[in-house]
C-alpha positions in Angstrom: 4.1 -76.7 6.4 5.5 -75.1 3.3 7.1 -71.7 3.3 4.9 -69.0 2.2 7.5 -66.4 1.9 8.6 -65.1 -1.6 11.7 -66.7 -3.1 13.0 -63.8 -4.2 12.6 -61.0 -1.6 12.4 -57.9 -3.7 11.5 -59.0 -6.9 7.7 -58.2 -6.4 8.5 -54.4 -5.6 10.5 -53.9 -8.6 7.5 -55.5 -10.5 5.3 -52.8 -9.1 7.9 -50.0 -10.0 7.8 -51.2 -13.7 4.5 -51.2 -13.3 4.2 -47.7 -12.4 7.2 -46.5 -15.2 4.7 -48.3 -17.5 1.5 -46.4 -16.3 3.2 -43.3 -16.3 4.6 -44.0 -20.1 1.1 -44.9 -21.5 -0.4 -41.3 -19.8 2.0 -39.4 -21.5 1.8 -42.1 -24.9 -2.0 -41.3 -24.4 -1.8 -37.8 -24.6 0.9 -37.4 -26.8 -1.2 -39.3 -29.5 -4.1 -37.5 -28.7 -2.4 -34.2 -29.8 -3.0 -32.7 -26.2 0.5 -33.5 -24.9 4.5 -33.9 -26.0 7.2 -36.2 -25.4 9.0 -32.9 -24.3 8.4 -31.2 -21.3 7.5 -27.7 -21.9 9.6 -24.7 -21.5 9.4 -21.5 -19.6 9.8 -17.9 -20.7 13.5 -17.7 -20.3 14.4 -20.8 -22.3 11.3 -20.8 -24.9 10.5 -17.0 -24.9 6.8 -15.9 -25.2 4.3 -13.1 -25.4 4.8 -9.9 -23.4 1.8 -7.3 -22.7 1.8 -3.9 -21.6 -1.7 -3.4 -19.6 -2.2 0.4 -19.1 -5.1 0.9 -16.0 -8.2 2.7 -16.5 -9.1 4.2 -13.6 -13.3 5.1 -13.0 -13.8 8.7 -13.0 -10.1 9.5 -14.8 -8.0 9.7 -11.4 -4.6 9.1 -10.6 -3.7 5.7 -9.7 -1.6 5.5 -6.7 1.3 2.9 -6.2 -0.6 1.1 -3.4 -3.4 0.3 -6.4 -0.5 -0.9 -8.7 0.8 -3.1 -6.4 -2.5 -4.4 -5.5 -3.2 -5.2 -9.3 -0.1 -7.1 -9.8 -0.5 -9.3 -6.9 -3.9 -10.2 -8.4 -2.6 -10.3 -11.9 -0.2 -12.8 -10.4 -2.9 -14.7 -8.8 -4.8 -14.9 -11.9 -2.2 -16.2 -14.3 -1.3 -18.9 -11.9 -4.8 -20.0 -11.0 -5.3 -20.2 -14.9 -2.3 -22.8 -14.9 0.0 -20.4 -16.5 3.5 -21.2 -15.0 7.0 -19.1 -14.6 4.8 -16.1 -15.7 6.9 -12.4 -15.2 4.8 -10.0 -14.0 6.2 -6.3 -13.0 5.4 -2.8 -13.3 7.0 -0.1 -15.6 7.1 3.2 -14.9 5.0 3.2 -12.1 2.5 3.3 -14.4 1.5 0.1 -16.3 1.8 -3.5 -15.9 4.1 -6.0 -18.0 3.1 -9.4 -18.2 5.3 -11.7 -20.0 4.1 -15.2 -20.4 5.7 -18.4 -22.0 4.3 -19.7 -25.5 1.1 -18.0 -26.6 -1.5 -17.4 -24.0 -5.2 -18.8 -25.1 -7.6 -15.9 -24.9 -9.4 -17.3 -22.2 -6.0 -16.4 -20.4 -5.6 -12.9 -21.9 -9.2 -12.0 -21.4 -8.5 -13.2 -17.7 -5.7 -10.6 -17.3 -7.6 -7.9 -18.9 -10.8 -8.1 -16.9 -11.1 -5.9 -14.4 -12.1 -6.2 -10.8 -15.8 -4.5 -11.7 -17.5 -8.2 -10.6 -21.2 -7.5 -9.4 -24.3 -9.9 -9.3 -27.5 -7.9 -10.9 -31.3 -9.0 -11.1 -32.0 -9.8 -14.9 -35.0 -7.2 -15.7 -35.3 -8.6 -19.2 -33.3 -10.6 -21.9 -33.0 -11.1 -25.8 -31.2 -12.3 -28.7 -28.0 -10.8 -29.2 -28.7 -9.4 -32.7 -30.2 -5.3 -32.9 -33.9 -5.4 -33.7 -34.2 -4.2 -37.0 -35.4 -0.7 -37.1 -38.9 -1.5 -38.9 -39.5 -4.0 -36.2 -38.9 -1.8 -33.2 -41.3 -0.7 -30.4 -43.4 2.5 -31.5 -42.9 5.4 -29.3 -46.4 4.8 -27.5 -45.9 1.5 -26.8 -42.2 1.8 -25.0 -42.2 0.9 -21.2 -42.6 3.9 -19.0 -42.0 3.6 -15.5 -45.0 4.3 -13.2 -43.7 4.6 -10.0 -40.3 4.8 -8.3 -38.7 1.4 -8.2 -39.0 -0.6 -5.2 -36.3 -3.0 -5.4 -33.5 -3.8 -8.2 -36.0 -6.3 -9.6 -38.6 -3.5 -10.4 -39.4 -3.6 -14.0 -39.9 0.4 -13.3 -36.2 0.9 -13.9 -36.6 0.4 -17.5 -37.4 3.7 -18.9 -37.9 4.3 -23.1 -34.1 5.5 -23.5 -32.9 1.8 -21.6 -35.5 -0.3 -23.6 -34.1 1.9 -27.0 -30.5 1.0 -25.8 -31.7 -2.4 -25.3 -33.1 -2.8 -28.8 -30.0 -1.7 -30.9 -27.3 -3.3 -29.1 -25.5 -5.6 -31.1 -24.0 -8.4 -29.1 -22.9 -10.3 -32.0 -20.4 -7.8 -32.5 -19.5 -6.6 -29.4 -16.5 -4.3 -30.7 -19.3 -2.0 -32.2 -20.7 -1.5 -28.7 -17.8 -0.1 -26.3 -19.4 1.5 -23.3 -18.0 3.3 -20.2 -17.8 2.1 -16.7 -21.0 1.7 -15.2 -23.3 3.5 -12.5 -23.8 0.5 -9.9 -27.1 2.3 -8.6 -28.4 2.4 -12.2 -29.7 -0.2 -14.6 -27.2 -1.6 -17.5 -27.9 -2.8 -20.9 -24.9 -5.4 -21.8 -24.2 -8.8 -23.4 -23.4 -11.7 -22.7 -20.9 -13.2 -25.1 -21.4 -16.1 -27.4 -19.8 -19.5 -26.8 -19.4 -22.3 -29.1 -22.0 -23.7 -27.4 -24.5 -20.9 -26.8 -25.5 -17.9 -28.9 -24.9 -14.0 -27.6 -27.7 -12.5 -25.4 -28.1 -9.4 -24.4 -29.7 -8.0 -21.0 -31.0 -5.4 -19.1 -30.1 -5.6 -15.6 -31.2 -3.9 -12.5 -28.5 -1.9 -9.8 -26.2 -4.1 -8.3 -26.9 -6.1 -5.2 -24.0 -7.8 -4.1 -20.3 -7.1 -4.9 -17.8 -9.3 -6.1 -15.9 -8.6 -2.9 -17.9 -10.3 -0.8 -17.2 -13.4 -2.7 -14.4 -15.3 -0.1 -13.8 -18.3 -3.0 -15.4 -20.1 -5.5 -14.3 -23.6 -7.0 -15.7 -26.2 -9.7 -16.6 -30.0 -9.6 -18.6 -32.7 -10.8 -22.2 -32.3 -9.8 -23.6 -34.4 -7.1 -27.3 -36.3 -7.6 -30.2 -36.2 -5.6 -28.7 -39.6 -3.9 -25.1 -38.1 -3.7 -24.1 -40.0 -6.7 -21.5 -38.1 -8.6 -23.0 -36.9 -12.2 -21.0 -36.1 -15.3 -22.6 -32.4 -15.4 -19.8 -29.6 -13.9 -20.8 -27.1 -11.3 -19.3 -24.0 -9.8 -19.6 -23.6 -6.3 -19.6 -20.1 -4.6 -19.0 -18.8 -0.8 -19.6 -15.5 0.4 -18.8 -13.6 3.4 -21.3 -12.8 5.9 -22.6 -9.7 4.6 -23.0 -11.5 0.9 -24.6 -14.3 2.8 -27.2 -11.9 4.0 -28.1 -10.0 1.0 -27.7 -13.0 -1.2 -30.6 -14.2 1.1 -32.7 -11.3 0.7 -32.4 -11.3 -3.1 -32.9 -15.4 -3.7 -36.0 -15.4 -1.7 -37.1 -12.3 -4.3 -36.0 -14.0 -7.3 -37.5 -17.2 -6.5 -40.8 -15.7 -5.6 -40.5 -15.3 -9.6 -39.3 -18.8 -10.3 -42.1 -20.2 -8.9 -45.1 -17.5 -10.4 -43.5 -18.7 -13.6 -44.3 -22.5 -13.2 -40.7 -23.3 -12.0 -38.5 -25.7 -14.3 -40.7 -24.9 -17.0 -41.0 -20.9 -16.6 -39.3 -18.6 -18.8 -39.7 -15.2 -16.4 -36.3 -13.3 -17.0 -36.5 -11.7 -13.3 -35.9 -15.0 -11.9 -32.1 -15.3 -13.4 -29.3 -13.6 -11.4 -26.3 -11.8 -13.8 -22.8 -12.2 -12.5 -21.4 -9.5 -14.0 -17.5 -9.0 -14.4 -16.3 -5.7 -16.5 -20.1 -4.9 -17.4 -20.1 -7.9 -19.5 -22.2 -11.0 -18.3 -20.2 -14.3 -17.7 -23.4 -16.0 -16.3 -27.1 -15.7 -15.4 -28.4 -18.7 -13.5 -31.6 -19.0 -12.3 -32.5 -19.2 -8.8 -34.1 -22.2 -8.0 -34.2 -21.7 -4.2 -33.5 -19.9 -1.6 -29.8 -19.8 0.1 -29.5 -19.4 3.3 -26.1 -20.5 3.8 -23.9 -18.0 1.2 -23.2 -21.0 -0.3 -24.9 -21.0 -4.1 -23.9 -23.8 -6.7 -24.2 -23.2 -10.8 -25.2 -25.5 -12.7 -26.5 -26.1 -16.4 -24.5 -27.0 -19.4 -20.6 -26.6 -18.0 -17.6 -28.4 -19.4 -14.8 -28.9 -17.2 -13.1 -25.7 -18.8 -16.0 -23.4 -19.1 -16.7 -24.5 -15.4 -13.1 -23.7 -14.6 -12.9 -20.7 -16.4 -15.6 -19.2 -14.3 -14.7 -20.5 -11.1 -11.5 -18.2 -11.8 -13.3 -15.4 -12.5 -14.9 -15.5 -9.6 -12.4 -16.2 -7.6 -10.2 -13.7 -8.9 -12.5 -11.1 -9.9 -11.4 -8.4 -7.1 -9.2 -6.3 -9.3 -9.1 -2.7 -8.1 -8.4 -1.5 -11.6 -9.6 -2.2 -14.9 -6.7 -2.7 -17.9 -6.8 -2.7 -21.3 -3.9 -4.0 -23.5 -2.1 -1.0 -24.8 0.6 -3.6 -26.7 1.1 -7.0 -27.5 4.4 -8.5 -28.5 6.4 -11.9 -28.9 9.5 -11.8 -27.1 12.7 -14.2 -27.8 14.2 -16.6 -25.0 16.0 -14.3 -22.1 18.5 -17.0 -21.6 18.4 -18.6 -24.9 19.3 -22.3 -26.4 22.9 -21.3 -25.4 22.7 -21.3 -21.1 20.0 -24.4 -21.6 23.4 -26.2 -23.2 25.6 -25.1 -20.8 23.1 -25.9 -17.8 22.5 -29.6 -19.1 26.6 -29.9 -19.9 26.9 -28.7 -15.8 24.6 -31.4 -15.0 26.2 -33.9 -17.2 29.4 -33.1 -15.7 28.0 -33.7 -11.8 26.5 -37.1 -13.0 29.5 -37.8 -14.6 31.5 -37.5 -11.4 28.9 -39.0 -9.3 29.6 -42.2 -11.8 33.2 -42.2 -10.8 33.1 -42.1 -7.7 30.3 -44.6 -7.1 32.6 -47.1 -9.3 35.7 -46.2 -7.4 34.3 -46.4 -4.0 31.5 -49.1 -4.5 33.3 -51.0 -7.3 30.1 -53.3 -9.1 28.0 -51.9 -5.9 28.4 -48.4 -8.1 26.2 -50.2 -10.6 23.3 -50.1 -8.1 23.7 -46.0 -7.7 24.1 -45.7 -11.7 20.7 -47.6 -12.6 19.3 -46.0 -9.5 20.1 -42.7 -10.7 18.8 -43.6 -14.1 15.2 -44.6 -12.8 14.7 -41.5 -10.8 15.7 -39.6 -14.2 13.1 -41.3 -15.6 10.2 -41.0 -13.2 11.2 -37.4 -13.1 11.1 -36.9 -16.8 7.8 -38.5 -16.9 6.2 -36.9 -13.9 7.4 -33.1 -15.3 6.2 -33.7 -19.0 2.4 -34.9 -17.6 2.0 -32.2 -15.3 3.3 -29.7 -18.3 0.1 -31.5 -19.9 -2.2 -31.5 -17.1 -1.0 -28.3 -14.8 0.8 -26.5 -17.8 4.1 -26.9 -15.8 7.1 -25.4 -17.3 10.7 -25.7 -17.0 13.0 -23.1 -16.7 16.6 -22.9 -16.0 15.9 -22.2 -12.0 14.0 -25.9 -12.4 16.8 -27.3 -14.4 19.0 -26.0 -11.4 17.0 -28.2 -9.3 17.2 -31.2 -10.8 21.2 -30.6 -10.8 21.1 -30.3 -7.6 19.0 -33.3 -6.8 21.4 -35.4 -8.1 23.9 -35.4 -5.2 21.1 -35.5 -2.9 19.7 -38.4 -4.6 23.5 -40.2 -4.4 23.3 -38.9 -0.6 20.6 -42.0 0.0 22.6 -44.4 -1.6 25.7 -43.7 0.0 24.0 -43.6 3.3 22.5 -47.3 2.7 25.9 -49.0 1.2 27.8 -47.9 4.5 25.2 -48.9 6.7 25.4 -52.7 5.2 29.0 -52.4 5.3 29.1 -51.5 9.0 27.0 -54.5 9.4 29.5 -56.8 7.7 32.1 -55.2 9.6 30.2 -56.6 12.8 30.6 -60.0 11.3 26.8 -60.8 10.1 26.6 -62.6 6.5 25.5 -60.1 3.9 21.7 -61.0 3.4 21.4 -60.0 7.0 23.9 -56.8 6.5 21.2 -55.8 4.2 18.0 -56.5 5.9 19.8 -54.9 9.0 21.4 -52.0 7.4 18.2 -51.1 5.5 16.6 -50.9 9.1 19.2 -48.0 10.1 19.4 -46.4 6.7 15.8 -45.9 6.1 15.3 -43.5 9.0 18.2 -41.3 8.2 17.3 -41.2 4.2 13.1 -40.6 5.7 14.7 -37.6 7.7 16.9 -36.3 5.3 14.1 -35.9 2.5 11.6 -34.8 4.9 14.0 -31.7 5.6 14.3 -31.3 1.5 10.6 -31.5 1.3 10.1 -29.0 4.0 12.5 -26.8 2.6 11.1 -26.7 -0.8 7.3 -26.3 0.2 8.5 -23.0 2.5 10.6 -21.8 -0.6 7.4 -22.7 -2.7 5.1 -20.7 -1.1 7.1 -17.8 0.2 8.8 -17.3 -3.5 7.6 -16.2 -6.6 8.8 -16.6 -10.2 11.6 -18.6 -11.3 12.8 -19.4 -7.4 9.1 -21.1 -7.2 10.6 -23.4 -10.3 13.5 -24.4 -8.3 11.3 -25.3 -5.5 9.2 -27.5 -7.1 11.6 -29.8 -9.0 13.4 -30.1 -5.5 10.9 -31.5 -4.1 9.4 -33.5 -7.0 13.0 -35.0 -7.0 12.9 -35.5 -3.6 9.9 -37.4 -3.9 11.2 -39.6 -7.1 14.6 -40.1 -4.6 12.2 -41.7 -1.9 10.4 -43.8 -4.3 13.8 -45.2 -6.2 15.1 -46.2 -3.0 12.3 -47.8 -1.5 11.2 -49.6 -4.6 14.5 -50.3 -6.5 17.7 -49.5 -4.6 16.7 -51.7 -1.8 14.8 -54.9 -3.7 18.0 -54.7 -6.2 20.2 -55.5 -3.3 18.0 -58.0 -1.5 18.3 -60.1 -4.9 22.1 -59.1 -5.7 22.6 -60.6 -1.8 21.7 -63.9 -3.1 24.2 -64.5 -5.9 27.7 -65.8 -5.5 29.6 -62.6 -6.9 28.3 -60.4 -4.0 27.5 -62.9 -1.3 31.2 -64.5 -1.6 32.8 -60.9 -1.0 34.5 -60.6 -4.4 37.3 -58.0 -4.8 34.9 -56.2 -7.7 31.9 -56.4 -6.0 32.7 -53.2 -3.3 32.1 -55.8 -0.7 35.5 -57.5 -0.3 36.6 -58.1 3.1 40.1 -57.0 2.8 38.9 -53.5 1.8 36.8 -53.2 4.2 39.6 -53.9 7.2 38.2 -57.3 8.3 39.5 -61.0 7.3 36.6 -62.6 5.1 33.1 -61.7 7.0 31.4 -64.7 5.2 31.6 -67.9 3.6 28.8 -67.9 1.3 25.8 -71.1 1.1 26.9 -73.8 2.7 30.4 -73.0 4.1 31.0 -73.3 7.8 32.8 -69.9 9.4 35.2 -70.8 12.0 36.0 -68.7 15.1 39.7 -67.7 13.3 37.8 -66.0 10.4 36.3 -63.7 12.6 37.5 -59.9 13.2 40.0 -59.1 15.7 37.4 -57.3 17.9 34.9 -59.7 17.5 37.3 -62.7 18.8 38.4 -60.6 21.7 34.8 -60.0 22.9 33.9 -63.5 22.5 37.6 -64.7 24.0 36.2 -62.4 27.1 33.0 -63.9 27.4 34.7 -67.5 27.2 37.0 -66.4 30.2 34.0 -65.0 32.4 31.8 -68.4 31.6 34.8 -70.2 32.4 35.5 -68.4 35.7 31.5 -69.2 36.6 31.7 -72.6 35.5 34.7 -73.1 37.8 32.7 -71.8 40.8 29.6 -73.9 40.4 32.0 -77.3 40.1 33.9 -75.9 43.3 30.5 -75.8 44.9 29.4 -79.2 43.3 32.2 -80.7 44.5 31.8 -79.3 48.1 28.6 -81.1 48.3 29.8 -84.0 46.9 32.4 -84.2 49.5 30.0 -83.3 52.5 27.4 -86.4 50.7 30.6 -88.5 50.9 31.7 -87.7 54.6 28.2 -88.6 55.5 28.2 -91.7 54.0 31.3 -92.9 55.7 30.1 -91.8 59.2 26.7 -93.7 58.2 28.8 -96.8 57.6 30.9 -96.7 60.5 27.7 -96.7 62.9 26.1 -99.9 61.3 29.5 -101.6 62.0 
């Protein structure tokens, strides 16, 4: 039967590694050609500069802000910034009164609005809606046709909340020019006249909303995902999921029972009754007003309808981080230069190059030609890390700070450690008398356990540091963990397969003096003769020869005893034969 194993062990793994690198390169190239990505990694605030915003608090009722409120505001703004994908932002307090937010680059309008938005998140039922433009004066309702309450409102959806004054405010509201219609903070127990701003796909809409029924603080979390169809298949439509706490679940169930009655009475999907809508209000502005299509009893509603991935993510972030206890306004905004600048970056890169050069020199001095495997492995690890950082900068807005550069420099030594452990295991196997092919396989079995344990410790340290730290320290922890993963990929998919191939070459297989596997440098006589060569007992190390000599002596001693017993039996048989012969005579 013919052999089915690979003729060149390790070659297939190297091919797969090449496929992975080519795929990552193709992804980044596609993003660059589309104008969404760049071949260069994004830089953080300390290396690129960015935008600094000073936020002044607006406390309801004009009361003074206390330290606890300010610290809570800083924590939630940091969550909002991190949740929007902006990395390496700096958020601090100023004079115990203002919050200073420094962001790398130029923040988008969505990020700016998300930071500035207050925590006045609540859910109000819709009483009336209309086009965002103000109603011309000649077309406004005459006094005798204005809605007038006939009784005390029975619930938040009761149209008796609409007074003539509120209706006049609704008619005159201009949602196409919201700057002209600044309002003070609303009373949650009273109706609200407000706008839903225009987007790229929808015009501005104005609303009359009933009193607050569910507060934003009742939201546990929110997320966004592709919507599933009736048969469970994933569609191309995006949806936003909300999860309420127990109190919010009970209130939301009560509200949806009422709104669903308006939805059914209006004819379901074909109906247009605005009272079937439930507006999500952030800082007295509607961010979404979906209709209630069913009674929600589990506190897990899903919002659908015309979302893109970006708009779904924005709404999800607003819902998740909409619990800021204070509202803020941008008091000033200015561009700031890099706090460290290009000179410090050059010095950091120079330090990394010096460290890399020292590793190269040591590898070549200690391992001769085998050191080139270390150099090639470091190059592959560097390529994988660079591609990962560039792609993460495009997809997750990850930014490389000087602390992150320090994490990459530290990883050079940690990556070299993995190769040294492996090489020394191979040398130990050779000293025990094995051939190079066998030494590579047995050395790998022993070395990979050590490498996996070492990288597990590195990853654990990086994870702990990432979750307990803030700011630049998180950048250091992230790059440290990223390079540890890259190191594992390189050791398993490049270093070991490469040595499997090199072990079958004449240069390394015969222990050339420049190969790094020279028997004399290993402190032993020639350990192997290469393909087709026979190794004599004299070629073995002294320790091995001594061990074999002892075993031979023991074997000889045991054979002597056996031979003695055999001789005794033979003598007995011979004596018996002589006695029988005499009797016959």
